[in-house]
C-alpha positions as CSV (number, residue, x, y, z in Angstrom):
1,M,0.2,0.3,0.0
2,E,1.2,3.5,-1.3
3,I,-1.4,5.8,0.2
4,L,-3.1,5.7,3.5
5,S,-6.0,8.4,3.6
6,L,-8.0,8.7,6.8
7,G,-9.3,12.3,7.1
8,N,-12.5,13.8,8.0
9,N,-13.1,11.2,10.4
10,Q,-13.6,10.9,14.0
11,L,-10.8,8.7,14.9
12,E,-9.0,9.2,18.3
13,G,-6.3,7.5,20.4
14,S,-2.6,7.9,19.3
15,I,-1.2,7.1,16.1
16,P,-0.4,3.5,16.3
17,R,3.5,2.5,16.7
18,N,3.0,-0.4,14.3
19,I,2.4,2.2,11.5
20,E,5.8,1.6,10.4
21,N,5.0,-1.9,9.0
22,L,3.6,0.2,6.1
23,K,6.9,0.0,3.9
24,N,5.8,1.5,0.7
25,I,3.8,3.9,2.1
26,K,3.9,7.3,-0.3
27,I,1.3,9.4,1.4
28,L,-0.1,9.6,4.9
29,S,-3.2,11.9,5.5
30,I,-5.2,11.6,8.8
31,I,-6.5,15.1,8.8
32,N,-9.5,16.6,10.7
33,N,-9.6,14.1,13.1
34,S,-8.9,13.7,17.3
35,F,-5.6,11.7,17.3
36,T,-3.8,12.6,20.7
37,G,-0.5,11.5,21.8
38,H,3.3,12.0,20.2
39,I,4.2,11.9,17.0
40,P,5.7,8.2,16.9
41,L,9.6,7.5,15.9
42,A,8.5,4.6,13.6
43,L,7.4,7.4,11.4
44,C,10.6,8.1,10.7
45,R,11.2,4.6,9.6
46,L,8.9,5.0,6.4
47,T,11.9,6.5,4.2
48,N,9.4,6.5,1.1
49,L,7.0,8.9,2.6
50,E,6.4,12.0,0.0
51,Y,3.1,13.3,1.6
52,I,2.5,13.8,5.6
53,D,-0.5,15.6,6.9
54,L,-1.2,15.4,10.3
55,G,-3.0,18.8,10.7
56,N,-6.5,19.5,12.7
57,N,-5.8,16.7,15.6
58,Q,-4.6,16.7,19.1
59,T,-1.0,15.5,19.1
60,S,1.3,16.8,21.3
61,G,4.6,16.8,22.4
62,L,7.9,17.5,20.7
63,I,8.5,17.4,16.2
64,P,11.1,14.3,16.2
65,S,14.3,15.6,14.8
66,C,14.8,12.0,12.8
67,I,11.9,13.4,10.5
68,G,14.7,15.2,8.6
69,N,15.6,11.2,7.6
70,L,12.6,11.2,5.1
71,S,14.8,12.6,1.9
72,N,11.8,11.9,-0.3
73,L,9.7,14.1,1.6
74,D,8.0,17.1,-0.4
75,T,5.0,17.9,2.1
76,L,4.7,18.1,5.7
77,K,1.8,19.7,7.3
78,L,1.4,19.3,11.3
79,D,-0.7,22.7,11.5
80,S,-3.4,22.9,14.4
81,N,-2.2,20.7,17.3
82,L,-0.7,20.8,20.4
83,L,3.0,20.4,19.4
84,K,5.5,22.1,21.7
85,G,9.3,23.0,21.7
86,P,11.5,23.9,18.9
87,I,11.2,23.4,15.2
88,P,13.8,20.6,14.7
89,E,17.0,22.2,12.6
90,E,17.0,18.4,11.0
91,I,13.8,19.4,8.2
92,D,16.8,21.6,6.2
93,R,17.9,18.5,5.3
94,L,14.8,17.8,3.4
95,F,16.0,18.7,0.0
96,H,12.5,18.1,-1.7
97,L,10.7,20.0,0.9
98,S,8.2,22.7,-0.8
99,N,5.2,22.4,1.4
100,L,5.3,23.0,4.7
101,N,2.8,23.9,7.5
102,L,3.5,24.4,11.3
103,S,1.0,26.7,12.2
104,F,-1.2,26.9,15.2
105,N,1.0,25.0,17.5
106,Q,2.6,26.1,20.9
107,L,6.0,25.9,19.0
108,S,9.1,28.0,20.2
109,G,12.5,28.9,20.1
110,S,13.9,30.6,16.8
111,V,12.2,30.4,13.5
112,P,14.5,28.8,11.0
113,I,15.2,29.5,7.5
114,L,15.4,26.6,5.7
115,F,17.9,27.7,2.6
116,A,18.5,24.0,1.8
117,T,14.8,23.3,0.6
118,K,12.4,24.3,-2.0
119,L,10.3,26.4,0.2
120,H,9.7,29.9,-1.4
121,I,12.0,32.4,0.2
122,I,11.0,35.9,-0.4
123,D,13.1,39.2,0.5
124,A,11.2,41.3,3.2
125,N,13.0,44.1,4.0
126,N,16.5,42.7,3.6
127,C,15.1,39.7,5.5
128,N,14.4,36.2,4.3
129,K,11.2,34.8,4.8
130,I,9.1,31.8,3.8
131,S,5.9,32.8,2.1
132,P,3.4,32.0,3.0
133,N,4.4,32.1,6.4
134,P,4.3,28.1,8.2
135,F,4.9,29.2,11.5
136,E,2.2,31.9,12.3
137,G,0.2,31.0,15.2
138,N,2.8,29.8,17.6
139,S,2.7,33.0,20.1
140,H,6.4,31.7,21.5
141,L,8.6,31.1,18.5
142,S,11.2,34.3,18.3
143,P,10.9,36.5,15.0
144,Y,13.2,36.0,12.1
145,M,16.7,36.6,12.9
146,C,17.7,39.0,10.6
147,P,21.2,40.4,9.7
148,P,21.2,44.4,10.6
149,P,20.7,46.8,7.8
150,V,24.0,48.1,6.3
151,T,24.5,51.9,7.4
152,N,27.1,54.4,5.9
153,K,28.7,54.5,9.2
154,T,29.2,50.5,8.6
155,N,30.8,51.0,5.1
156,S,32.8,54.0,6.6
157,S,34.6,51.8,9.3
158,R,35.7,49.0,7.1
159,T,36.6,51.4,4.1
160,P,39.5,52.8,5.6
161,Y,41.0,49.5,6.6
162,Y,41.8,48.8,2.7
163,I,42.6,52.5,1.6
164,K,45.1,52.5,4.4
165,I,46.7,49.3,3.0
166,F,46.7,49.5,-0.6
167,L,46.1,53.6,-1.2
168,P,49.8,54.4,0.3
169,I,51.3,51.1,-2.0
170,A,49.6,52.8,-4.7
171,I,50.6,56.0,-4.5
172,F,54.5,55.2,-3.7
173,S,54.8,52.9,-6.6
174,T,53.3,55.2,-8.9
175,F,55.4,58.4,-7.9
176,S,58.7,55.9,-7.5
177,V,57.9,54.6,-11.6
178,L,57.4,58.6,-12.3
179,R,60.6,59.5,-10.4
180,C,62.7,57.1,-12.5
181,F,61.2,57.8,-15.4
182,L,61.9,61.5,-14.9
183,L,65.3,60.8,-14.0
184,S,66.3,59.1,-16.7
185,Q,65.0,61.6,-19.0
186,F,67.1,63.9,-17.2
187,K,70.3,61.9,-17.2
188,L,69.8,61.2,-20.7
189,K,69.0,64.9,-22.1
190,S,72.1,65.5,-19.7
191,N,74.5,63.3,-21.4
192,C,74.0,66.0,-24.5
193,V,73.2,69.0,-23.1
194,G,74.8,68.6,-20.0
195,V,78.2,71.0,-19.8
196,Q,81.1,68.9,-19.3
197,P,84.6,70.3,-18.0
198,K,86.9,68.3,-20.3
199,K,85.4,68.5,-23.5
200,N,82.8,71.5,-24.3
201,W,79.8,69.9,-26.5
202,D,77.5,72.7,-26.1
203,L,77.5,76.1,-27.6
204,W,77.1,77.8,-24.3
205,S,80.2,76.4,-22.6
206,I,82.1,79.4,-24.3
207,W,81.0,81.8,-21.8
208,N,81.1,79.4,-19.0
209,Y,84.0,77.0,-19.2
210,D,87.3,77.1,-21.5
211,G,86.7,78.9,-24.6
212,K,89.1,77.6,-26.2
213,I,88.1,73.9,-26.3
214,A,84.4,75.3,-26.9
215,Y,86.2,77.0,-29.8
216,E,88.1,74.0,-31.3
217,D,85.1,71.9,-31.3
218,I,83.3,74.3,-33.2
219,V,86.1,74.7,-35.9
220,A,86.1,71.3,-36.2
221,A,82.2,71.0,-36.7
222,T,82.8,73.7,-39.3
223,E,85.5,72.8,-40.8
224,D,87.2,76.0,-39.9
225,F,84.2,78.2,-40.9
226,D,83.8,76.6,-44.5
227,F,81.9,78.3,-46.8
228,R,79.8,74.9,-47.5
229,Y,78.3,75.4,-43.7
230,C,77.6,78.8,-44.2
231,I,73.4,79.6,-44.5
232,G,73.3,83.3,-44.4
233,V,75.2,86.5,-44.2
234,S,74.2,89.5,-42.5
235,G,75.4,93.1,-42.4
236,Y,78.3,92.1,-39.8
237,G,78.5,88.5,-39.6
238,S,78.0,85.1,-41.4
239,V,75.7,82.1,-40.0
240,Y,77.0,78.6,-39.7
241,R,75.4,75.4,-39.7
242,A,77.1,72.9,-37.0
243,Q,77.1,69.5,-35.6
244,L,78.4,69.3,-32.1
245,P,79.9,65.7,-30.9
246,C,76.6,65.1,-28.8
247,G,74.5,65.4,-31.9
248,K,72.8,68.7,-31.4
249,I,72.5,70.8,-34.8
250,V,73.3,74.4,-33.9
251,A,73.4,77.6,-35.9
252,L,76.8,80.0,-35.7
253,K,77.1,83.3,-35.9
254,K,80.8,84.7,-36.6
255,L,81.6,88.4,-37.0
256,H,83.4,89.5,-40.0
257,R,87.1,90.3,-39.2
258,L,86.5,94.2,-39.7
259,E,83.3,94.4,-37.9
260,A,85.0,92.3,-35.4
261,E,87.6,95.3,-34.7
262,N,84.7,97.8,-33.9
263,P,83.8,98.5,-30.6
264,V,80.2,99.1,-31.6
265,F,79.6,96.0,-33.6
266,D,81.1,93.6,-30.8
267,K,78.6,95.4,-28.4
268,S,76.2,94.7,-30.9
269,F,77.1,91.0,-31.2
270,R,77.1,90.7,-27.2
271,N,74.0,92.1,-27.1
272,E,72.4,89.8,-29.7
273,I,73.6,86.6,-27.7
274,K,72.5,87.7,-24.3
275,F,69.3,88.4,-25.9
276,L,69.1,84.7,-27.6
277,T,70.4,83.3,-24.0
278,E,67.4,84.8,-22.2
279,I,64.7,83.3,-24.8
């Protein structure tokens, strides 16, 4: 026998223990009777059960924790009885459970959220609850244990932990890379532009260091001011194109011999150089 339905009668007494002999039973319904006493542990041995309805009786005592062994159970209705004590956590092992009703008893303790089951769990104001509520009418049950809402203060207390660790490291790394890059660029530029005490590879070293060495570099670059390097002639001087030893190409202006002996032209030439260095 797979189905035992005795609902809507006037049956009394306790549920017989020899019910465990019904090894193949899948559906047990004794709703709307007057059964009393405890739910027998023998019921937990009927592992083929898929549907249990003991609602609207007068059964009392605890819900046996071994009910979690009924792995095929889809429906469990124990509403409108005199059951007491906590709701066993083992119900969460009923992975196929999709219909639960424990309402209107005298259950106490915490209301569980049975995530492992197939019960319909909804989000009600950031609090997970089973819908429809299978626990109503149990005045001694504690309310749902909902996590406290996340506030800005909570977020702000956690955020600095990450900022204090990672942000300084990121800033330091960024500035270190930037510093190395700028330093390498400065050294590269210095190798070409920087003034060297032993050999003047920059035109401006004429004024700062040994003019004789600088002049020798200029003479070598223009092959003693050969006309081939002349790119322009003004009223009192000629302009030459020269490539310095560092590879930089510059324009050089040389006074004509006669004009160089004239103090007026010499002063004008020096003023022109001073003006160009300030650009």
